C-alpha positions as CSV (number, residue, x, y, z in Angstrom):
1,M,233.9,150.0,364.6
2,E,231.4,147.5,363.8
3,L,231.8,144.2,365.7
4,E,232.4,141.1,363.7
5,K,229.2,139.2,363.1
6,L,228.5,135.8,365.1
7,F,226.5,133.2,363.2
8,F,224.9,130.0,364.4
9,R,225.1,127.1,362.0
10,L,223.6,123.7,362.3
11,Y,226.1,120.8,361.6
12,A,225.9,119.9,357.9
13,H,224.5,116.5,359.0
14,S,221.8,118.2,361.0
15,I,218.9,118.9,358.7
16,L,215.7,120.5,359.2
17,V,212.4,118.9,358.1
18,A,208.9,120.4,358.4
19,G,205.6,118.4,358.7
20,A,202.2,119.8,358.3
21,K,202.0,120.3,362.2
22,K,205.4,119.3,363.6
23,Y,209.0,120.1,363.0
24,M,212.2,118.1,363.3
25,I,216.0,118.3,363.1
26,Y,217.3,114.9,361.7
27,D,220.9,114.1,362.5
28,I,222.0,111.7,359.6
29,L,225.4,111.2,360.9
30,L,224.5,110.2,364.7
31,N,221.4,108.6,363.7
32,R,218.9,110.7,365.8
33,Y,216.1,113.3,365.5
34,K,214.6,115.9,367.7
35,Y,211.3,117.7,367.6
36,I,211.5,121.4,367.8
37,P,208.9,124.2,368.1
38,Q,207.7,125.9,364.9
39,L,209.3,129.2,366.1
40,L,212.7,127.6,366.4
41,Y,212.3,126.0,363.0
42,S,211.8,129.4,361.7
43,V,214.7,131.0,363.6
44,L,217.0,128.3,362.3
45,E,216.0,129.0,358.8
46,D,216.7,132.6,359.3
47,L,220.1,131.8,360.7
48,E,221.0,130.1,357.5
49,T,221.6,133.8,356.1
50,L,221.4,136.2,359.0
51,S,223.8,136.6,361.9
52,I,222.5,135.9,365.4
53,E,222.0,139.7,366.2
54,E,220.3,140.2,362.8
55,T,217.9,137.4,363.6
56,K,217.1,138.7,366.9
57,R,216.3,142.1,365.5
58,K,214.1,140.5,362.9
59,Y,211.9,139.4,365.7
60,N,212.2,142.8,367.4
61,N,214.4,141.3,370.2
62,E,211.2,139.9,371.8
63,I,212.6,136.3,371.9
64,D,216.3,136.9,372.7
65,E,216.2,135.0,375.9
66,G,214.5,131.9,374.6
67,M,216.5,132.0,371.3
68,D,219.8,132.1,373.4
69,T,218.6,129.3,375.6
70,Y,217.7,127.0,372.4
71,L,221.0,127.9,370.7
72,N,223.0,127.1,373.8
73,F,221.0,123.7,374.0
74,L,221.7,122.9,370.4
75,E,225.5,123.7,370.7
76,K,225.7,121.7,373.9
77,N,224.1,118.7,372.4
78,N,226.2,118.7,369.1
79,W,223.3,119.9,366.7
80,G,225.0,123.1,365.8
81,F,227.7,125.7,366.7
82,R,228.6,129.4,366.6
83,T,231.0,130.7,364.0
84,K,232.3,134.1,362.6
85,N,233.1,132.3,359.3
86,I,229.8,130.9,358.1
87,E,231.2,130.6,354.4
88,L,233.5,127.9,355.6
89,F,230.6,125.5,356.3
90,P,228.6,124.8,353.1
91,K,225.5,122.5,353.2
92,L,225.9,118.8,352.6
93,N,225.4,117.8,349.0
94,L,222.1,115.8,349.0
95,E,222.1,114.7,345.5
96,Y,221.6,110.9,344.9
97,E,224.4,109.2,343.0
98,T,225.1,105.6,342.4
99,P,227.3,103.6,340.0
100,L,225.0,100.7,340.2
101,L,222.4,99.9,337.5
102,I,220.6,97.6,340.3
103,S,221.6,97.4,343.9
104,H,219.4,94.6,345.3
105,A,217.2,91.8,343.9
106,L,214.7,89.3,345.3
107,I,214.3,85.8,343.7
108,D,211.3,83.9,344.6
109,I,211.8,80.1,344.4
110,Y,209.4,77.3,345.4
111,S,212.0,74.6,345.4
112,I,215.6,74.3,344.6
113,S,215.5,70.9,343.0
114,E,212.5,72.0,340.8
115,Q,213.7,75.4,339.8
116,K,217.4,75.1,339.7
117,E,217.6,76.6,336.2
118,L,215.5,79.6,337.1
119,L,217.9,80.2,340.1
120,Q,220.9,80.0,338.0
121,K,219.9,82.0,335.2
122,S,218.7,84.9,337.7
123,I,222.0,84.9,339.5
124,E,224.0,84.9,336.2
125,E,222.2,87.8,334.7
126,L,222.2,89.8,338.1
127,T,225.9,89.2,338.2
128,Q,226.4,90.6,334.6
129,I,224.6,93.9,335.8
130,G,226.7,94.2,339.1
131,C,223.8,93.6,341.7
132,E,225.3,93.6,345.2
133,Q,222.7,92.2,347.5
134,V,220.2,89.5,346.9
135,L,217.3,87.9,348.9
136,L,216.3,84.4,348.0
137,I,213.0,83.4,349.1
138,I,212.7,79.7,349.1
139,E,209.5,77.9,350.1
140,K,210.9,74.5,350.3
141,I,214.4,73.5,351.3
142,D,214.7,69.8,351.5
143,T,218.4,68.9,352.1
144,L,221.7,70.7,352.8
145,E,222.5,70.0,349.2
146,D,220.1,72.9,348.3
147,I,222.2,75.3,350.4
148,R,225.4,73.9,348.5
149,V,223.5,74.6,345.1
150,I,223.1,78.2,346.3
151,G,226.6,78.5,347.4
152,N,228.0,77.1,344.1
153,A,225.8,79.4,342.1
154,I,226.9,82.5,343.8
155,K,230.5,81.6,344.3
156,N,231.9,83.9,341.5
157,T,229.4,86.6,341.5
158,S,229.3,90.4,342.2
159,F,227.2,89.8,345.2
160,A,228.4,91.4,348.5
161,S,225.9,89.5,350.4
162,V,223.1,86.9,350.0
163,E,220.2,86.2,352.4
164,I,218.1,83.2,352.3
165,K,214.6,83.0,353.7
166,C,212.8,79.6,353.9
167,I,210.1,77.7,355.9
168,Y,211.1,75.4,358.7
169,N,211.4,71.8,357.8
170,Q,211.5,68.8,360.2
171,I,214.8,67.8,359.0
172,M,216.3,70.9,360.5
173,D,217.2,69.4,363.7
174,K,220.3,70.2,365.7
175,T,222.6,68.0,363.7
176,W,221.4,69.7,360.5
177,M,222.0,73.1,361.8
178,N,225.7,72.2,362.8
179,D,226.2,70.8,359.3
180,L,224.7,73.9,357.9
181,K,227.4,76.2,359.7
182,I,230.1,74.0,358.0
183,V,228.4,74.7,354.7
184,L,228.4,78.6,355.6
185,E,232.1,78.3,356.3
186,T,232.9,77.9,352.7
187,N,230.1,80.1,351.3
188,R,231.0,83.4,352.7
189,R,228.6,85.5,350.7
190,I,225.7,84.0,352.5
191,R,225.2,86.4,355.4
192,K,221.9,85.5,356.8
193,I,219.6,82.4,356.7
194,K,216.0,83.2,358.0
195,V,214.0,80.1,359.0
196,Y,210.3,80.8,359.8
197,N,207.2,78.7,361.0
198,S,209.6,76.9,363.6
199,P,208.5,75.3,366.8
200,Y,211.1,77.5,368.6
201,D,213.0,80.9,368.5
202,K,216.8,80.9,368.2
203,V,219.8,82.8,366.7
204,I,222.7,80.7,365.7
205,T,226.2,82.4,365.4
206,S,229.7,81.2,365.4
207,P,233.2,82.8,364.9
208,K,233.7,80.5,362.1
209,I,230.9,81.8,360.0
210,A,230.9,85.3,361.2
211,P,229.4,87.8,360.2
212,A,226.8,85.2,358.9
213,K,223.8,84.4,361.3
214,I,221.0,81.9,361.3
215,F,217.8,83.3,362.6
216,I,215.0,80.8,363.5
217,R,211.6,81.9,364.7
218,R,208.1,80.7,365.1
219,K,206.5,83.8,363.2
220,E,207.2,84.8,359.6
221,F,209.8,87.5,358.9
222,D,208.3,90.6,357.3
223,N,209.3,90.8,353.6
224,C,208.0,93.5,351.2
225,K,204.5,93.4,352.7
226,I,205.3,95.9,355.5
227,S,203.0,95.6,358.6
228,K,204.5,98.6,360.3
229,P,206.4,101.6,359.6
230,C,210.2,101.0,359.4
231,F,212.4,103.9,360.3
232,F,216.1,104.4,359.3
233,I,218.0,107.5,360.2
234,N,221.4,107.7,358.3
235,Q,222.8,109.5,355.3
236,S,222.4,107.0,352.6
237,F,218.7,106.4,353.5
238,F,218.0,110.1,353.8
239,I,219.6,111.1,350.6
240,E,217.8,108.1,348.9
241,A,214.4,109.0,350.2
242,K,214.7,112.6,349.3
243,N,215.5,111.8,345.7
244,R,214.1,108.4,345.0
245,N,211.6,105.8,346.3
246,S,212.9,104.4,349.5
247,C,211.7,100.8,348.8
248,L,211.7,100.4,344.9
249,N,214.8,102.3,343.8
250,G,217.5,100.1,342.4
251,K,215.4,97.0,343.1
252,V,214.2,94.1,340.8
253,C,212.4,90.9,341.7
254,I,212.0,87.7,339.7
255,D,209.1,85.5,341.0
256,R,208.8,81.9,340.9
257,F,207.2,81.9,337.4
258,G,210.1,83.9,336.1
259,N,208.2,87.2,335.9
260,I,210.4,90.3,336.3
261,K,208.8,92.9,338.6
262,N,209.4,95.9,340.8
263,C,208.0,94.2,343.8
264,L,206.8,90.6,344.2
265,N,203.5,91.9,345.7
266,M,202.9,94.2,342.8
267,N,200.7,93.1,340.0
268,A,202.7,94.8,337.0
269,N,205.3,92.7,335.4
270,Y,207.6,93.7,332.6
271,G,208.6,90.4,330.9
272,N,209.6,86.8,331.7
273,I,213.3,85.9,332.2
274,D,212.9,83.2,329.6
275,Q,212.1,85.7,327.0
276,Q,213.8,88.9,328.1
277,S,217.0,89.7,330.1
278,I,216.8,91.4,333.4
279,R,219.1,94.2,332.0
280,D,216.7,95.0,329.2
281,V,213.7,95.2,331.7
282,I,215.6,97.4,334.0
283,L,216.5,99.8,331.1
284,N,212.8,100.1,330.4
285,T,211.7,103.5,331.4
286,D,208.3,102.2,332.6
287,F,209.8,99.8,334.9
288,R,212.2,102.5,336.4
289,S,209.3,105.1,336.7
290,V,208.4,104.0,340.2
291,W,211.8,104.4,341.4
292,M,211.2,108.1,341.1
293,I,208.2,108.3,343.5
294,T,209.5,109.9,346.4
295,K,207.8,110.6,349.8
296,D,207.4,114.3,348.6
297,N,205.0,112.9,345.8
298,I,202.9,110.7,348.0
299,K,199.7,112.0,349.5
300,V,199.8,112.5,353.1
301,C,203.6,111.4,353.5
302,K,204.6,114.5,351.7
303,D,203.3,116.5,354.7
304,C,204.7,114.2,357.3
305,E,207.8,115.0,359.3
306,Y,209.0,111.4,359.3
307,R,209.0,111.2,355.5
308,Y,212.8,111.0,355.0
309,Q,213.3,108.2,357.6
310,C,210.2,106.0,356.8
311,Q,210.5,103.2,354.2
312,D,207.8,103.5,351.7
313,C,205.5,100.7,350.2
314,R,203.7,101.1,346.9
315,A,202.4,97.5,346.8
316,F,199.9,98.1,349.7
317,T,198.4,101.5,349.7
318,E,195.0,103.0,351.0
319,D,193.7,103.3,347.5
320,S,194.9,100.5,345.4
321,D,194.1,102.4,342.1
322,D,196.3,105.3,343.1
323,L,200.1,104.8,342.9
324,Y,200.6,107.9,344.9
325,S,198.3,106.9,347.8
326,K,199.6,106.7,351.3
327,P,200.9,103.3,352.5
328,S,198.1,101.3,354.1
329,F,200.3,100.0,357.0
330,C,200.8,103.6,358.2
331,K,198.2,105.0,360.7
332,Y,199.9,108.1,361.6
333,N,198.3,111.4,360.8
334,P,200.7,114.4,360.4
335,Y,197.6,116.8,360.4
336,H,196.9,116.2,364.0
337,E,198.6,118.4,366.6
């Protein structure tokens, strides 16, 4: 009588990723990854359809001991499991789906008092299309009234969170910061305020404004111009990176002149908010085309084992004339051992 076959299955959230020279398992549920040898990568691919014994025979039983050691390690550390019913454990659906026309937006403002109309018009149109997250980059905040203007503008919006980034001003003393916390108590959509070029570093929190935080620092906060690789290992980022561009997908930017762009640091603009609606621009296939540039389309990145956890950048590339060129901030070479 033939014995029932025993299989080894990686958990659905444990996903094999091959680079040019190195191989990984991503765990997009527990937010971790592990390098594995090329042979183990091949064995795990075989185990997707073959039983453990069938896989061993494929390699002429020459790797039985090492294979058992690795499978025991993977099972012990919650990367996979043995089962007799492989059909009960389908792969994770990695198709990208979203009900949102746009998910996040950046609005660049020089001064609230001087560009109040641009701010309000941008917020109104973003609300109409159901945008969820907004970053306001404001070069000049003169008074607390500027924050109140923002609070009033976002009061009845679709936004789940708003982040404000601004340059330090000498008026921002201890009393000003305490007053700012009071303003945040009544403007719960504002989740972060980042103040840079400050003479000191500090993070201000309070139960009354939670989960909002005020970050104050000497250096500028990175924004759009990425200076180093940014890594994220989770299910939503993995699926987006596999199907869409991990920076530009679902994103729209309005610069301080009202130009509507994919990114503040990219030259192309697709109209001005004074003449065109944000919705019409987003529905433009030319505007959306960069959303579809995945890491699998980008030179060098397509052969990198980090490609589904690394945030892309199309604004700053090694070849500025090639939209599919590798991001200039990345110095990693996936072709080296």
